[in-house]
DRENLOPA-410194 format. One record per atom (N, C-alpha, C): residue number from 1; x, y, z. Coordinates in Angstrom, 3 decimals. Each point is the difference from the previous one (the first is absolute). Layout:
BEGIN
NODE num        u        v        w
NODE NUM        X        Y        Z
...
END
This chain:
BEGIN
NODE num        u        v        w
NODE   1   59.593   19.512  -75.002
NODE   1   -1.328    0.399    0.409
NODE   1   -0.755    0.567   -1.190
NODE   2   -1.211   -0.433   -0.089
NODE   2   -0.872    0.517   -1.035
NODE   2   -0.588    1.336    0.464
NODE   3   -0.512    0.772   -0.913
NODE   3   -0.548    1.310    0.390
NODE   3   -1.114   -0.123    1.021
NODE   4   -0.766   -1.069   -0.054
NODE   4   -1.087   -0.172    0.968
NODE   4    0.576   -0.197    1.401
NODE   5    1.062   -0.742    0.068
NODE   5    0.605   -0.273    1.290
NODE   5    0.701    1.237    0.541
NODE   6    0.593    0.799   -0.874
NODE   6    0.668    1.228    0.425
NODE   6   -1.031    0.974    0.557
NODE   7   -1.081    0.138   -0.685
NODE   7   -1.052    0.899    0.448
NODE   7   -0.551   -0.466    1.353
NODE   8   -0.171   -1.260    0.133
NODE   8   -0.502   -0.588    1.241
NODE   8    0.993    0.256    1.145
NODE   9    1.300   -0.177   -0.291
NODE   9    1.047    0.226    0.994
NODE   9    0.022    1.458    0.451
NODE  10   -0.113    0.933   -0.952
NODE  10    0.040    1.428    0.332
NODE  10   -1.198    0.373    0.844
NODE  11   -1.170   -0.449   -0.372
NODE  11   -1.195    0.363    0.771
NODE  11    0.033   -0.627    1.402
NODE  12    0.584   -1.174    0.173
NODE  12    0.066   -0.628    1.322
NODE  12    1.026    0.693    0.889
NODE  13    1.043    0.526   -0.586
NODE  13    1.082    0.603    0.792
NODE  13    0.025    1.534   -0.116
NODE  14   -1.119    0.604   -0.293
NODE  14   -0.072    1.457   -0.204
NODE  14    0.477    0.746    1.238
NODE  15   -0.356   -0.426    1.179
NODE  15    0.386    0.692    1.222
NODE  15    1.516    0.020    0.161
NODE  16    0.639   -1.004   -0.435
NODE  16    1.446   -0.056    0.091
NODE  16    0.679    0.969   -0.967
NODE  17   -0.668    0.291   -1.102
NODE  17    0.572    0.944   -0.970
NODE  17   -0.243    1.447    0.429
NODE  18   -1.067    0.268    0.720
NODE  18   -0.389    1.360    0.344
NODE  18    0.564    0.474    1.326
NODE  19    0.897   -0.691    0.603
NODE  19    0.494    0.389    1.307
NODE  19    1.030    1.129   -0.048
NODE  20    0.588    0.274   -1.145
NODE  20    1.020    1.044   -0.085
NODE  20   -0.605    1.279   -0.602
NODE  21    0.293    1.156    0.598
NODE  21   -0.447    1.314   -0.494
NODE  21    1.222    0.734   -0.556
NODE  22   -0.179    0.766   -1.090
NODE  22    1.144    0.743   -0.533
NODE  22    0.334    1.189    0.899
NODE  23    1.232    0.426   -0.089
NODE  23    0.480    1.132    0.779
NODE  23   -0.697    1.284   -0.483
NODE  24   -0.518    0.869    0.896
NODE  24   -0.682    1.241   -0.411
NODE  24    0.919    0.938   -0.797
NODE  25    1.283   -0.074    0.165
NODE  25    0.932    0.844   -0.751
NODE  25   -0.052   -0.333   -1.493
NODE  26   -0.256   -1.251   -0.318
NODE  26   -0.108   -0.408   -1.407
NODE  26   -1.206    0.681   -0.645
NODE  27   -1.118    0.049    0.736
NODE  27   -1.199    0.639   -0.539
NODE  27    0.245    1.496   -0.210
NODE  28    0.742    0.647    0.898
NODE  28    0.315    1.431   -0.147
NODE  28    0.847    0.237   -1.247
NODE  29    0.954   -0.889   -0.261
NODE  29    0.835    0.118   -1.201
NODE  29   -0.838   -0.181   -1.265
NODE  30   -0.930   -0.912    0.030
NODE  30   -0.864   -0.233   -1.154
NODE  30   -0.850    1.244   -0.263
NODE  31   -0.505    0.615    1.079
NODE  31   -0.818    1.200   -0.160
NODE  31    0.818    1.149   -0.590
NODE  32    1.256    0.105    0.367
NODE  32    0.859    1.058   -0.536
NODE  32    0.233   -0.193   -1.496
NODE  33    0.079   -1.217   -0.449
NODE  33    0.260   -0.286   -1.409
NODE  33   -1.243    0.136   -0.887
NODE  34   -1.168    0.065    0.616
NODE  34   -1.230    0.140   -0.789
NODE  34   -0.109    1.449   -0.465
NODE  35   -0.182    0.190   -1.283
NODE  35   -0.144    1.347   -0.554
NODE  35   -1.406    0.505    0.304
NODE  36   -0.110    1.292    0.347
NODE  36   -1.338    0.538    0.287
NODE  36   -0.850    0.015   -1.279
NODE  37   -1.291   -0.091    0.177
NODE  37   -0.920    0.011   -1.153
NODE  37    0.079    1.368   -0.672
NODE  38    0.038   -0.019   -1.323
NODE  38    0.066    1.258   -0.739
NODE  38   -1.358    0.677    0.021
NODE  39    0.037    1.292    0.259
NODE  39   -1.231    0.770   -0.028
NODE  39   -0.178    0.550   -1.411
NODE  40   -1.210   -0.082   -0.485
NODE  40   -0.292    0.486   -1.348
NODE  40   -0.316    1.485    0.098
NODE  41    0.770    0.786   -0.727
NODE  41   -0.194    1.442   -0.023
NODE  41   -0.763    0.366   -1.275
NODE  42   -1.290    0.372    0.109
NODE  42   -0.785    0.270   -1.207
NODE  42    0.527    1.184   -0.807
NODE  43    0.585    0.976    0.663
NODE  43    0.544    1.157   -0.726
NODE  43    1.158   -0.442   -0.891
NODE  44    0.838   -0.849    0.541
NODE  44    1.139   -0.505   -0.761
NODE  44   -0.478   -0.811   -1.214
NODE  45   -1.045   -0.777    0.191
NODE  45   -0.550   -0.803   -1.097
NODE  45   -0.585    0.917   -1.067
NODE  46   -0.716    1.048    0.423
NODE  46   -0.574    0.940   -0.966
NODE  46    1.090    0.713   -0.801
NODE  47    1.073    0.390    0.661
NODE  47    1.107    0.656   -0.718
NODE  47    0.614   -0.951   -1.028
NODE  48    0.168   -1.239    0.397
NODE  48    0.560   -0.984   -0.936
NODE  48   -0.928   -0.229   -1.181
NODE  49   -1.306   -0.087    0.278
NODE  49   -0.972   -0.178   -1.079
NODE  49    0.001    1.209   -0.926
NODE  50    0.073    1.194    0.580
NODE  50    0.042    1.214   -0.815
NODE  50    1.260    0.014   -0.867
NODE  51    1.115   -0.413    0.565
NODE  51    1.244   -0.040   -0.772
NODE  51   -0.112   -0.979   -1.164
NODE  52   -0.610   -1.138    0.243
NODE  52   -0.179   -0.995   -1.063
NODE  52   -0.899    0.555   -1.093
NODE  53   -1.074    0.668    0.398
NODE  53   -0.909    0.586   -0.994
NODE  53    0.714    1.064   -0.817
NODE  54    0.781    0.834    0.665
NODE  54    0.741    1.053   -0.709
NODE  54    0.981   -0.623   -0.988
NODE  55    0.662   -1.051    0.411
NODE  55    0.953   -0.668   -0.901
NODE  55   -0.718   -0.550   -1.224
NODE  56   -1.144   -0.656    0.198
NODE  56   -0.738   -0.557   -1.137
NODE  56   -0.524    1.095   -0.926
NODE  57   -0.550    1.057    0.575
NODE  57   -0.545    1.086   -0.829
NODE  57    1.113    0.693   -0.775
NODE  58    1.097    0.281    0.678
NODE  58    1.099    0.670   -0.697
NODE  58    0.603   -0.904   -1.074
NODE  59    0.072   -1.288    0.255
NODE  59    0.533   -0.895   -1.036
NODE  59   -0.951   -0.072   -1.188
NODE  60   -1.319    0.054    0.267
NODE  60   -0.968    0.008   -1.097
NODE  60    0.193    1.247   -0.866
NODE  61    0.097    1.177    0.647
NODE  61    0.172    1.225   -0.766
NODE  61    1.337    0.028   -0.722
NODE  62    1.037   -0.533    0.625
NODE  62    1.299   -0.055   -0.665
NODE  62   -0.079   -0.890   -1.238
NODE  63   -0.656   -1.153    0.141
NODE  63   -0.150   -0.907   -1.136
NODE  63   -0.819    0.673   -1.105
NODE  64   -1.065    0.676    0.391
NODE  64   -0.853    0.701   -0.965
NODE  64    0.803    1.084   -0.719
NODE  65    0.814    0.733    0.762
NODE  65    0.842    1.052   -0.590
NODE  65    0.999   -0.596   -0.986
NODE  66    0.614   -1.111    0.392
NODE  66    0.995   -0.626   -0.870
NODE  66   -0.640   -0.506   -1.296
NODE  67   -1.184   -0.606    0.103
NODE  67   -0.647   -0.517   -1.208
NODE  67   -0.428    1.144   -0.909
NODE  68   -0.460    1.098    0.587
NODE  68   -0.371    1.167   -0.812
NODE  68    1.237    0.589   -0.669
NODE  69    1.101    0.012    0.713
NODE  69    1.248    0.520   -0.555
NODE  69    0.452   -0.868   -1.185
NODE  70   -0.147   -1.318    0.140
NODE  70    0.348   -0.897   -1.106
NODE  70   -0.880    0.255   -1.216
NODE  71   -1.296    0.216    0.239
NODE  71   -0.911    0.273   -1.103
NODE  71    0.371    1.296   -0.705
NODE  72    0.345    1.015    0.759
NODE  72    0.394    1.282   -0.597
NODE  72    1.260   -0.188   -0.829
NODE  73    0.960   -0.734    0.525
NODE  73    1.243   -0.237   -0.748
NODE  73   -0.271   -0.761   -1.293
NODE  74   -0.913   -0.981    0.042
NODE  74   -0.340   -0.741   -1.213
NODE  74   -0.665    0.917   -1.014
NODE  75   -0.898    0.857    0.464
NODE  75   -0.668    0.928   -0.909
NODE  75    0.987    0.979   -0.625
NODE  76    0.956    0.461    0.795
NODE  76    1.004    0.932   -0.523
NODE  76    0.849   -0.682   -1.059
NODE  77    0.350   -1.262    0.242
NODE  77    0.805   -0.732   -0.982
NODE  77   -0.763   -0.203   -1.307
NODE  78   -1.318   -0.184    0.095
NODE  78   -0.811   -0.249   -1.191
NODE  78   -0.425    1.286   -0.696
NODE  79    0.068    1.124    0.683
NODE  79   -0.518    1.259   -0.545
NODE  79    0.993    0.637   -0.959
NODE  80   -0.565    0.778   -0.930
NODE  80    0.858    0.784   -0.880
NODE  80    0.150    1.399    0.587
NODE  81    0.760    0.859   -0.692
NODE  81    0.299    1.331    0.542
NODE  81   -1.245    0.859    0.143
NODE  82   -0.927   -0.095   -0.940
NODE  82   -1.222    0.809    0.083
NODE  82   -0.830   -0.387    1.220
NODE  83   -0.094   -1.285    0.267
NODE  83   -0.761   -0.446    1.155
NODE  83    0.659    0.463    1.298
NODE  84    1.315   -0.050    0.042
NODE  84    0.722    0.458    1.194
NODE  84   -0.209    1.501    0.183
NODE  85    0.032    0.751   -1.101
NODE  85   -0.213    1.442    0.062
NODE  85   -1.413    0.302    0.496
NODE  86   -0.995   -0.737   -0.521
NODE  86   -1.383    0.179    0.439
NODE  86   -0.149   -0.326    1.482
NODE  87    0.661   -1.054    0.430
NODE  87   -0.076   -0.387    1.407
NODE  87    0.605    1.081    0.891
NODE  88    1.132    0.547   -0.410
NODE  88    0.625    1.077    0.783
NODE  88   -0.925    1.199    0.084
NODE  89   -0.588    0.367   -1.143
NODE  89   -0.926    1.136    0.001
NODE  89   -1.194   -0.264    0.915
NODE  90   -0.494   -1.227   -0.047
NODE  90   -1.130   -0.344    0.868
NODE  90    0.387    0.110    1.467
NODE  91    1.156   -0.546    0.370
NODE  91    0.414    0.045    1.398
NODE  91    0.240    1.436    0.457
NODE  92    0.536    0.826   -0.889
NODE  92    0.190    1.411    0.341
NODE  92   -1.355    0.679    0.195
NODE  93   -0.945   -0.282   -0.892
NODE  93   -1.335    0.593    0.111
NODE  93   -0.686   -0.480    1.277
NODE  94    0.126   -1.289    0.283
NODE  94   -0.620   -0.543    1.208
NODE  94    0.594    0.642    1.244
NODE  95    1.315    0.161    0.021
NODE  95    0.644    0.636    1.154
NODE  95   -0.465    1.450    0.135
NODE  96   -0.084    0.712   -1.121
NODE  96   -0.438    1.392    0.020
NODE  96   -1.425    0.108    0.546
NODE  97   -0.910   -0.766   -0.582
NODE  97   -1.393    0.077    0.429
NODE  97   -0.182   -0.485    1.432
NODE  98    0.736   -1.016    0.385
NODE  98   -0.106   -0.500    1.378
NODE  98    0.417    1.075    1.001
NODE  99    1.090    0.692   -0.279
NODE  99    0.436    1.050    0.936
NODE  99   -0.982    1.167   -0.004
NODE 100   -0.519    0.367   -1.169
NODE 100   -0.982    1.088   -0.075
NODE 100   -1.278   -0.392    0.763
NODE 101   -0.438   -1.223   -0.191
NODE 101   -1.209   -0.480    0.681
NODE 101    0.223   -0.013    1.502
NODE 102    1.148   -0.466    0.416
NODE 102    0.295   -0.080    1.427
NODE 102    0.006    1.400    0.628
NODE 103    0.625    0.960   -0.660
NODE 103    0.034    1.366    0.529
NODE 103   -1.396    0.612    0.043
NODE 104   -0.764   -0.193   -1.055
NODE 104   -1.348    0.574   -0.064
NODE 104   -0.917   -0.669    1.017
NODE 105    0.191   -1.309    0.218
NODE 105   -0.791   -0.702    1.028
NODE 105    0.240    0.624    1.368
NODE 106    1.251    0.301    0.315
NODE 106    0.308    0.615    1.290
NODE 106   -0.723    1.337    0.139
NODE 107    0.030    0.791   -1.065
NODE 107   -0.659    1.303    0.043
NODE 107   -1.515   -0.165    0.167
NODE 108   -0.584   -0.895   -0.774
NODE 108   -1.450   -0.198    0.057
NODE 108   -0.414   -0.574    1.345
NODE 109    0.719   -0.995    0.489
NODE 109   -0.371   -0.619    1.263
NODE 109    0.176    0.970    1.171
NODE 110    0.909    0.971   -0.152
NODE 110    0.132    1.030    1.032
NODE 110   -1.249    0.881    0.020
NODE 111   -0.577    0.220   -1.172
NODE 111   -1.212    0.823   -0.083
NODE 111   -1.268   -0.764    0.378
NODE 112    0.050   -1.325   -0.015
NODE 112   -1.209   -0.804    0.268
NODE 112   -0.154   -0.377    1.467
NODE 113    0.710    0.704    0.883
NODE 113   -0.139   -0.307    1.430
NODE 113   -1.458    0.129    0.439
NODE 114   -0.663    1.027   -0.487
NODE 114   -1.391    0.251    0.389
NODE 114   -0.991   -0.740   -0.890
NODE 115    0.499   -0.697   -1.013
NODE 115   -0.861   -0.700   -0.955
NODE 115    0.435   -1.462   -0.146
NODE 116   -0.220   -0.824    1.012
NODE 116    0.464   -1.391   -0.072
NODE 116   -0.685   -0.802   -1.107
NODE 117   -1.225    0.389   -0.365
NODE 117   -0.697   -0.735   -1.058
NODE 117    0.689    0.194   -1.350
NODE 118    0.576    1.186   -0.222
NODE 118    0.724    0.244   -1.256
NODE 118    1.261   -0.858   -0.039
NODE 119    0.688   -0.040    1.124
NODE 119    1.221   -0.811    0.075
NODE 119   -0.323   -1.474   -0.267
NODE 120   -1.096   -0.484    0.582
NODE 120   -0.398   -1.398   -0.209
NODE 120   -0.356   -0.253   -1.462
NODE 121   -0.746    0.927   -0.606
NODE 121   -0.359   -0.158   -1.416
NODE 121    1.234   -0.023   -0.893
NODE 122    0.944    0.883    0.296
NODE 122    1.241    0.019   -0.792
NODE 122    0.747   -1.323    0.115
NODE 123    0.117   -0.494    1.224
NODE 123    0.714   -1.271    0.196
NODE 123   -0.698   -1.144   -0.731
NODE 124   -1.335   -0.017    0.059
NODE 124   -0.753   -1.048   -0.703
NODE 124    0.208    0.108   -1.513
NODE 125   -0.041    1.228   -0.510
NODE 125    0.200    0.211   -1.440
NODE 125    1.406   -0.429   -0.418
NODE 126    0.977    0.332    0.831
NODE 126    1.377   -0.364   -0.329
NODE 126    0.220   -1.504    0.078
NODE 127   -0.739   -0.681    0.868
NODE 127    0.106   -1.460    0.051
NODE 127   -0.453   -0.600   -1.328
NODE 128   -1.075    0.555   -0.549
NODE 128   -0.492   -0.481   -1.292
NODE 128    1.022    0.260   -1.105
NODE 129    0.568    1.186   -0.002
NODE 129    1.004    0.331   -1.024
NODE 129    1.222   -0.898    0.165
NODE 130    0.413   -0.239    1.240
NODE 130    1.158   -0.870    0.240
NODE 130   -0.275   -1.431   -0.454
NODE 131   -1.247   -0.459    0.178
NODE 131   -0.355   -1.336   -0.505
NODE 131    0.137   -0.039   -1.523
NODE 132   -0.442    1.064   -0.654
NODE 132    0.105    0.071   -1.462
NODE 132    1.460    0.002   -0.435
NODE 133    0.827    0.754    0.712
NODE 133    1.435    0.040   -0.325
NODE 133    0.617   -1.378    0.202
NODE 134   -0.377   -0.677    1.082
NODE 134    0.522   -1.348    0.269
NODE 134   -0.414   -0.957   -1.117
NODE 135   -1.237    0.124   -0.456
NODE 135   -0.479   -0.836   -1.096
NODE 135    0.795    0.271   -1.276
NODE 136    0.267    1.271   -0.248
NODE 136    0.796    0.357   -1.180
NODE 136    1.430   -0.536    0.111
NODE 137    0.546    0.035    1.206
NODE 137    1.348   -0.544    0.197
NODE 137    0.022   -1.491   -0.288
NODE 138   -1.044   -0.707    0.405
NODE 138   -0.075   -1.429   -0.296
NODE 138   -0.102   -0.233   -1.500
NODE 139   -0.775    0.846   -0.693
NODE 139   -0.076   -0.105   -1.458
NODE 139    1.349    0.279   -0.637
NODE 140    0.719    0.942    0.579
NODE 140    1.318    0.352   -0.526
NODE 140    0.963   -1.171    0.134
NODE 141   -0.106   -0.728    1.105
NODE 141    0.845   -1.180    0.196
NODE 141   -0.334   -1.089   -1.015
NODE 142   -1.282   -0.058   -0.372
NODE 142   -0.419   -1.003   -0.980
NODE 142    0.422    0.375   -1.418
NODE 143    0.461    1.227   -0.202
NODE 143    0.491    0.422   -1.308
NODE 143   -1.093    0.448   -0.958
NODE 144   -1.130    0.442    0.554
NODE 144   -1.108    0.428   -0.845
NODE 144    0.215    1.467   -0.372
NODE 145    0.225    0.312   -1.251
NODE 145    0.083    1.351   -0.555
NODE 145    0.610    0.987    0.997
NODE 146    1.284   -0.076    0.198
NODE 146    0.696    0.764    1.029
NODE 146   -0.231    1.502   -0.079
NODE 147    0.066    0.587   -1.185
NODE 147   -0.118    1.450   -0.124
NODE 147   -1.361    0.485    0.485
NODE 148   -1.056   -0.686   -0.368
NODE 148   -1.348    0.406    0.428
NODE 148   -0.164   -0.141    1.511
NODE 149    0.549   -1.030    0.557
NODE 149   -0.109   -0.221    1.442
NODE 149    0.775    1.071    0.758
NODE 150    1.180    0.319   -0.476
NODE 150    0.809    1.037    0.650
NODE 150   -0.736    1.339   -0.046
NODE 151   -0.586    0.327   -1.145
NODE 151   -0.754    1.248   -0.115
NODE 151   -1.202   -0.001    0.937
NODE 152   -0.674   -1.138    0.132
NODE 152   -1.149   -0.094    0.909
NODE 152    0.439    0.157    1.452
NODE 153    1.145   -0.567    0.352
NODE 153    0.492    0.134    1.368
NODE 153    0.355    1.455    0.307
NODE 154    0.671    0.644   -0.933
NODE 154    0.350    1.412    0.198
NODE 154   -1.269    0.842    0.082
NODE 155   -0.990   -0.347   -0.804
NODE 155   -1.278    0.715    0.046
NODE 155   -0.660   -0.148    1.381
NODE 156    0.104   -1.175    0.599
NODE 156   -0.542   -0.199    1.351
NODE 156    0.721    0.869    1.022
NODE 157    1.317    0.129   -0.147
NODE 157    0.744    0.890    0.898
NODE 157   -0.448    1.444   -0.206
NODE 158   -0.199    0.399   -1.230
NODE 158   -0.470    1.360   -0.290
NODE 158   -1.373    0.248    0.609
NODE 159   -0.877   -0.992   -0.115
NODE 159   -1.350    0.136    0.564
NODE 159    0.081    0.183    1.511
NODE 160    0.829   -0.783    0.627
NODE 160    0.173    0.098    1.446
NODE 160    0.470    1.404    0.387
NODE 161    0.996    0.492   -0.724
NODE 161    0.537    1.330    0.280
NODE 161   -1.044    1.077   -0.274
NODE 162   -0.756   -0.155   -1.054
NODE 162   -1.037    0.972   -0.346
NODE 162   -1.092    0.040    1.072
NODE 163   -0.397   -1.153    0.474
NODE 163   -0.995   -0.048    1.085
NODE 163    0.518    0.749    1.219
NODE 164    1.244   -0.277    0.349
NODE 164    0.583    0.664    1.169
NODE 164    0.072    1.513   -0.194
NODE 165    0.398    0.433   -1.181
NODE 165    0.097    1.432   -0.260
NODE 165   -1.374    0.665    0.064
NODE 166   -1.021   -0.662   -0.543
NODE 166   -1.354    0.562    0.054
NODE 166   -0.499    0.096    1.440
NODE 167    0.189   -1.057    0.765
NODE 167   -0.438    0.013    1.394
NODE 167    0.781    1.049    0.783
NODE 168    1.303    0.077   -0.251
NODE 168    0.822    1.001    0.688
NODE 168   -0.495    1.411   -0.318
NODE 169   -0.285    0.259   -1.272
NODE 169   -0.478    1.321   -0.413
NODE 169   -1.327    0.330    0.691
NODE 170   -0.930   -0.943    0.008
NODE 170   -1.302    0.220    0.636
NODE 170    0.164    0.241    1.507
NODE 171    0.790   -0.828    0.638
NODE 171    0.177    0.139    1.447
NODE 171    0.737    1.280    0.365
NODE 172    1.011    0.344   -0.770
NODE 172    0.761    1.212    0.324
NODE 172   -0.859    1.240   -0.187
NODE 173   -0.845    0.050   -1.048
NODE 173   -0.888    1.154   -0.171
NODE 173   -1.037    0.036    1.127
NODE 174   -0.483   -1.153    0.420
NODE 174   -0.968   -0.057    1.090
NODE 174    0.624    0.465    1.308
NODE 175    1.244   -0.408    0.244
NODE 175    0.700    0.414    1.214
NODE 175    0.237    1.506   -0.031
NODE 176    0.353    0.555   -1.175
NODE 176    0.212    1.447   -0.128
NODE 176   -1.298    0.748    0.259
NODE 177   -1.104   -0.521   -0.529
NODE 177   -1.299    0.640    0.214
NODE 177   -0.378   -0.018    1.478
NODE 178    0.276   -1.127    0.670
NODE 178   -0.294   -0.073    1.427
NODE 178    0.840    0.994    0.789
NODE 179    1.258    0.172   -0.381
NODE 179    0.872    0.944    0.688
NODE 179   -0.480    1.426   -0.204
NODE 180   -0.403    0.335   -1.238
NODE 180   -0.471    1.363   -0.256
NODE 180   -1.308    0.261    0.739
NODE 181   -0.871   -1.018    0.082
NODE 181   -1.242    0.180    0.733
NODE 181    0.246    0.160    1.489
NODE 182    0.950   -0.745    0.521
NODE 182    0.308    0.124    1.418
NODE 182    0.694    1.339    0.308
NODE 183    0.748    0.533   -0.966
NODE 183    0.650    1.291    0.176
NODE 183   -1.024    1.130   -0.064
NODE 184   -1.046   -0.178   -0.808
NODE 184   -1.035    1.015   -0.130
NODE 184   -0.830    0.101    1.249
NODE 185   -0.180   -1.092    0.684
NODE 185   -0.827   -0.029    1.212
NODE 185    0.775    0.605    1.105
END
């Protein structure tokens, strides 16, 4: 039989093919084997996305840390003893000034509760100084006159500390004057 004849035969005898119905128990078994549709949980998706983002960000910072560590090791291998000594002195000075600045900032910011504009001005000024320090650090990486750059960076730390000390002195005297005036009244 050719396909045309088969098709013709099936269409002519369709009623004879459709006379049998499947057992309802078979349909129940088929329904049991069908897996229920998965419900999409948006919270679960957000957690997974957050985890992926955290993994990528942490891997970026790890890679950045490793490359910086390699650069430092290369510089140490290329440096002579005087350069290493200067670098140690710089790192000690930076650590000293950073801790002094941090402590003085806490004291000043405690006094600026009633003066939010002073706190904002200080933060803006320090952002500018930090940009300058960052620029100097980039110059230092480029190898431009290391001693002068190190001195300029330390000078920026000194300026920051001096600003804080001046503001602290002004605010503390003002607070003392306010206390004495309130005690007199």
